[in-house]
C-alpha positions in Angstrom: -16.9 -102.0 -3.3 -16.6 -105.7 -2.5 -19.0 -108.1 -4.1 -19.9 -105.8 -7.1 -20.1 -107.9 -10.2 -18.1 -107.0 -13.3 -21.3 -106.3 -15.2 -22.5 -103.8 -12.6 -19.1 -102.1 -12.7 -19.3 -101.8 -16.5 -22.8 -100.4 -16.2 -21.8 -97.9 -13.5 -18.8 -96.8 -15.6 -21.0 -96.4 -18.7 -23.6 -94.3 -16.7 -20.9 -92.0 -15.3 -19.2 -91.4 -18.6 -22.6 -90.9 -20.4 -23.7 -88.4 -17.8 -20.4 -86.6 -17.9 -20.8 -86.2 -21.6 -24.5 -85.2 -21.8 -25.5 -83.9 -18.3 -28.7 -85.8 -18.8 -30.0 -88.8 -16.7 -29.1 -92.0 -18.4 -31.7 -94.7 -19.3 -31.3 -98.4 -19.9 -32.2 -98.1 -23.6 -29.6 -95.4 -24.1 -26.9 -97.5 -22.5 -27.9 -100.6 -24.5 -27.7 -98.6 -27.8 -24.5 -96.6 -27.0 -22.3 -99.0 -25.0 -20.7 -102.3 -25.7 -22.4 -104.1 -22.8 -24.1 -106.7 -25.1 -27.1 -107.2 -22.8 -30.7 -106.2 -23.1 -32.3 -103.0 -21.9 -34.3 -105.1 -19.3 -31.1 -106.6 -17.9 -29.5 -103.1 -17.7 -32.5 -101.7 -16.1 -32.4 -104.4 -13.3 -28.7 -103.9 -12.8 -29.2 -100.1 -12.5 -32.0 -100.7 -10.0 -29.5 -102.7 -7.9 -26.9 -100.0 -8.2 -29.4 -97.5 -7.0 -30.2 -99.7 -3.9 -26.5 -99.8 -3.2 -26.3 -96.0 -3.2 -24.2 -95.8 -6.3 -26.9 -94.3 -8.6 -29.7 -91.9 -8.1 -33.0 -91.3 -9.9 -33.8 -87.5 -9.9 -37.3 -88.1 -11.2 -39.6 -91.1 -11.2 -39.7 -91.3 -15.0 -36.1 -90.3 -15.6 -33.0 -92.3 -16.0 -30.3 -92.5 -13.4 -27.4 -90.3 -12.5 -24.3 -91.2 -10.4 -24.3 -90.5 -6.7 -21.3 -89.1 -4.9 -20.5 -92.6 -3.7 -20.8 -93.8 -7.3 -18.4 -91.1 -8.5 -16.0 -92.2 -5.8 -16.0 -95.8 -6.8 -15.5 -94.7 -10.4 -12.5 -92.6 -9.6 -11.0 -95.2 -7.3 -11.5 -98.3 -9.4 -13.2 -97.8 -12.8 -11.9 -94.8 -14.7 -9.3 -95.4 -17.3 -6.0 -93.5 -17.2 -6.1 -90.5 -19.5 -3.0 -89.8 -21.6 -2.5 -86.3 -22.7 -2.1 -85.8 -26.4 1.0 -84.1 -27.9 -1.2 -81.1 -28.7 -2.4 -80.9 -25.1 1.1 -81.0 -23.6 2.4 -78.5 -26.2 -0.5 -76.1 -25.3 0.3 -76.3 -21.6 4.1 -76.0 -22.1 3.7 -73.0 -24.4 1.4 -71.3 -22.0 3.6 -71.9 -19.0 6.8 -70.9 -20.7 5.2 -67.7 -21.8 3.6 -66.7 -18.5 5.6 -68.2 -15.6 8.5 -65.8 -15.6 8.3 -64.0 -12.3 7.6 -65.7 -9.0 5.1 -63.2 -7.8 3.0 -63.8 -11.0 3.2 -67.6 -11.1 0.1 -68.3 -9.1 -2.2 -65.8 -10.8 -1.0 -66.8 -14.3 -1.3 -70.5 -13.6 -4.8 -70.1 -12.2 -6.0 -68.1 -15.2 -4.5 -70.6 -17.6 -6.0 -73.6 -15.9 -9.4 -72.0 -16.0 -9.1 -71.2 -19.7 -7.8 -74.6 -20.6 -10.3 -76.7 -18.6 -13.4 -74.4 -18.9 -14.0 -74.7 -15.2 -13.4 -72.2 -12.3 -9.8 -72.6 -11.1 -8.2 -71.9 -7.8 -4.7 -71.5 -6.6 -3.3 -71.7 -3.1 -0.5 -69.2 -2.7 2.5 -70.9 -1.2 3.3 -69.9 2.3 6.8 -69.9 3.7 7.7 -72.4 6.4 9.5 -69.8 8.5 9.9 -66.1 7.9 11.4 -63.5 10.1 11.6 -59.7 10.3 14.7 -58.5 8.5 14.4 -54.8 9.3 12.2 -52.1 10.9 12.0 -48.5 9.8 9.7 -45.9 11.4 9.5 -42.6 9.6 7.8 -39.4 10.7 5.7 -37.9 7.9 4.0 -35.1 9.9 3.1 -34.2 13.5 1.7 -37.2 15.2 1.8 -39.3 12.0 4.3 -42.1 11.2 4.9 -44.7 8.6 5.8 -48.2 9.8 8.0 -50.1 7.3 8.7 -53.8 7.8 11.0 -55.9 5.6 10.4 -59.7 5.9 13.2 -62.2 5.3 11.6 -63.3 1.9 12.2 -59.6 0.8 8.5 -58.6 1.0 8.1 -55.1 2.3 5.0 -53.9 4.1 4.1 -50.4 5.3 1.3 -48.7 7.3 0.5 -45.2 8.3 -0.3 -44.7 12.0 -1.2 -41.8 14.1 -0.4 -41.2 17.8 -1.8 -38.7 20.3 1.7 -37.5 21.1 4.6 -36.5 18.9 8.1 -37.9 19.3 11.4 -36.1 18.9 14.0 -37.1 16.4 16.1 -38.6 19.2 13.1 -40.6 20.4 12.4 -41.8 16.9 16.0 -42.9 16.4 15.9 -44.8 19.7 12.6 -46.5 18.6 14.2 -47.7 15.4 17.3 -49.0 17.2 15.2 -50.8 19.8 13.0 -52.5 17.3 15.9 -53.8 15.3 17.9 -54.9 18.3 15.1 -56.8 20.0 12.8 -58.1 17.2 14.8 -58.4 14.1 15.5 -62.0 12.9 12.6 -63.4 14.9 9.6 -65.4 13.6 6.1 -64.6 14.8 6.3 -67.5 17.3 9.5 -66.1 18.8 8.0 -62.7 19.6 6.9 -63.3 23.2 5.2 -61.3 25.9 8.6 -61.2 27.7 10.3 -59.5 24.8 7.4 -57.0 24.6 7.8 -56.3 28.3 11.6 -55.7 27.7 10.8 -53.3 24.9 8.2 -51.5 27.1 10.7 -50.9 29.9 13.4 -49.6 27.5 11.2 -47.4 25.4 10.3 -44.6 27.8 7.4 -42.7 26.4 7.5 -44.4 23.0 5.9 -47.7 23.9 2.7 -47.0 22.0 4.6 -46.7 18.7 6.7 -49.8 19.4 3.6 -51.8 20.2 2.0 -50.7 16.9 5.1 -51.6 15.0 5.5 -55.0 16.5 1.8 -55.8 16.0 2.1 -54.8 12.4 5.2 -56.9 12.0 3.4 -60.0 13.4 0.6 -59.5 10.9 3.1 -59.3 8.1 4.8 -62.5 9.2 1.5 -64.4 9.6 0.4 -63.3 6.1 3.6 -64.6 4.6 3.3 -68.0 6.4 -0.4 -68.4 5.4 -1.6 -70.0 2.3 -4.5 -68.1 0.7 -6.9 -69.2 -2.0 -7.5 -67.1 -5.1 -10.0 -68.1 -7.7 -10.2 -67.5 -11.5 -12.7 -67.9 -14.3 -15.8 -67.9 -12.1 -18.0 -67.2 -15.1 -17.2 -70.6 -16.4 -19.5 -72.0 -13.8 -22.5 -70.8 -15.7 -21.5 -72.9 -18.7 -22.3 -76.0 -16.7 -26.0 -77.1 -16.9 -26.0 -77.8 -13.1 -25.3 -74.2 -12.3 -27.5 -72.3 -14.8 -30.1 -72.1 -12.0 -29.0 -69.1 -9.9 -30.5 -70.5 -6.8 -28.0 -73.4 -7.0 -25.1 -71.4 -8.4 -25.2 -68.4 -6.0 -23.9 -70.1 -2.8 -20.9 -71.6 -4.7 -20.2 -68.3 -6.5 -20.3 -66.4 -3.2 -18.0 -68.9 -1.6 -15.5 -68.8 -4.5 -15.6 -65.0 -4.5 -14.5 -64.8 -0.8 -11.0 -65.2 0.6 -10.3 -68.5 2.3 -7.4 -70.2 4.0 -6.2 -73.5 2.6 -7.8 -75.5 5.5 -10.9 -76.1 3.4 -8.9 -78.2 1.0 -7.0 -81.3 2.4 -3.9 -80.8 0.4 -2.3 -83.5 -1.9 0.2 -85.6 0.1 2.7 -85.8 -2.7 3.6 -82.9 -5.0 2.7 -83.5 -8.6 0.0 -86.0 -7.7 -3.7 -85.0 -7.8 -6.3 -85.3 -5.1 -10.0 -85.5 -5.9 -12.8 -84.5 -3.4 -16.3 -85.5 -4.5 -19.4 -83.8 -3.2 -19.9 -84.4 0.5 -16.2 -85.2 0.9 -15.5 -81.4 0.7 -15.3 -79.6 4.1 -17.0 -76.4 3.1 -20.8 -76.6 2.9 -20.9 -74.6 -0.3 -18.9 -77.3 -2.0 -21.1 -80.3 -1.0 -22.6 -80.5 -4.5 -19.3 -80.0 -6.3 -16.1 -81.7 -7.0 -12.6 -80.5 -6.6 -9.5 -81.8 -8.5 -6.2 -80.4 -7.3 -2.4 -81.1 -7.5 0.5 -79.8 -5.6 3.7 -78.3 -7.0 7.1 -77.5 -5.5 8.1 -73.9 -5.5 11.4 -74.5 -3.7 12.7 -73.4 -0.3 10.3 -75.8 1.4 7.2 -74.2 -0.1 4.4 -76.0 -1.8 1.6 -74.5 -3.9 -1.6 -76.1 -5.1 -3.5 -75.6 -8.3 -7.0 -77.0 -8.9 -10.4 -76.8 -10.5 -14.0 -76.8 -9.1 -17.0 -77.9 -10.9 -20.1 -80.2 -10.8 -19.7 -83.8 -9.7 -20.3 -84.6 -13.4 -16.7 -84.0 -14.4 -14.4 -85.8 -16.7 -12.2 -87.0 -13.8 -9.7 -88.9 -15.9 -9.0 -86.1 -18.4 -8.9 -83.3 -15.7 -6.8 -85.4 -13.4 -4.2 -85.9 -16.1 -4.2 -82.2 -17.0 -3.9 -81.0 -13.4 -1.1 -83.5 -12.6 0.8 -82.5 -15.7 0.3 -78.8 -15.0 1.6 -79.2 -11.4 4.7 -81.3 -12.5 5.5 -78.7 -15.2 5.3 -75.8 -12.8 7.6 -77.7 -10.5 10.0 -78.2 -13.4 9.9 -74.5 -14.4 10.2 -73.1 -10.9 13.0 -75.5 -10.1 15.0 -74.1 -13.0 15.1 -77.2 -15.3 15.6 -76.0 -18.8 13.5 -78.3 -20.9 10.0 -79.7 -20.6 9.2 -83.2 -21.8 6.6 -83.5 -24.5 4.3 -86.5 -24.4 4.1 -88.7 -27.5 1.3 -90.8 -26.2 -2.2 -90.2 -27.6 -5.3 -90.2 -25.5 -6.7 -93.6 -24.9 
């Protein structure tokens, strides 16, 4: 913020860091005693009043001290917080956890989310990477009993989906063989956007009396393709929310808990623009209404083949942004290293500032 004096910046930083540590409103006497500001409580009180008028601090109660506003946190993150260097123990802990858990691609996201929540003591979320373009590799339609069929769809990323369907009419073995041939001839190797009404019309004309089954199979295939292309959010360690003083009140915690317990697409989180770099959304900067009183710290990682995943934590606006940002960035970069097949992980020899 232009025009903000260095003393006001130091006081704002001290208020943020004190509130992060204690979860209690910060008074001028506390700051004068605990910080190295070298000014009187009266001077600090006047400066805090000015910061409140600027919208950077808030006073929850008339007789209480001040707490940072969302705007205050944003200024702190952008300009005031010191870079946090992970200790050797922290990097070793993360490396050991990742090496032990991230062995199979289909377990990466869940394992990483659980570890992040355990290491940070906050609820964590992971956005499952979606493929940029997937196609149907193969169709199989199997008859299990009269009027009942199993649709089997294999996607180009080797995911296999199946569904049981029932039809009012039964098909002969010859008709079923023709359906399988038709599906694989017309729709195999196509993405969801390439399956057009014209192709469906062609299949209808060629299918004779089996169009109903073909229509069900193609619709199911399109659902499978969309699912593989879509990033989904999964959450871990929701009970960690109750360890935060801000969310011990169920009336405040319930909307956030409900939101985190539901399935969401990634559109609620503007993704990091660069893999391995974190992004911080503070309070009202979040799109979802349930997150307006919370902060989100996330970082993107590269899973290969043009796919990017995201790992992050959610908590009160009173978060240790420097430490958590460093951890999330390191986590994401380490996941990229492991998933990219690099053999060794670098240990940090720098101690926390």
